[in-house]
C-alpha positions, 0 to 999 in steps of 0.5 A: 500499499502506497503512503500518500503525503497530503501536505508538505512540511514547510517549516517549524518555529516558535511564534515571534513576539508572543510576549507582546501580544495576546498569547497569554490570553489564549494560552489555556485554549490552545491545543496541540494541532490547533489550526492558526491563521496567517494574516499579512501585515504589509504596512508593518513599519518594523518588518516589510514581510510581517505575517501575523499569527492569530488564534480566533480573534487572538493575535499571538505574534508573528512568523519569525524574520527569516521564515516570513519573506516567501510566505508573505509573497504568497499571501500578497499574491492571494495564495493564503489557502495553500498554508496550514499552520498548526500548534505543534508544541505547548510549553507553558513553563518555558520563556514566553518566546518559546512557549508555543511551537508551530508547524507550517505545511503547504497543502497538496494542489488538489486540496487547495484548488479542488476544495 
């Protein structure tokens, strides 16, 4: 039997700026595997490639610099649906900038365009 990989691993990282946004308010609600949303912030004065991460209405922080340039370009072109961002690790006792680990997948084309 052939194993079919549905989504491709694009990267994993900690949420940048978790300390400064609403992460502490969402921490008790977050679960491993929870889906997060990527929101492009083209007008961000600190990073021209800024991509915010949301859980529902909570802004958790950002994709780290160095992981955001290519993703921001896809978002600018309207391809937000190709990404699947999930909570991979929760470490409440770690430093706030290392409490939430996430994994970013790119969805298989037929899942995106035939949905």
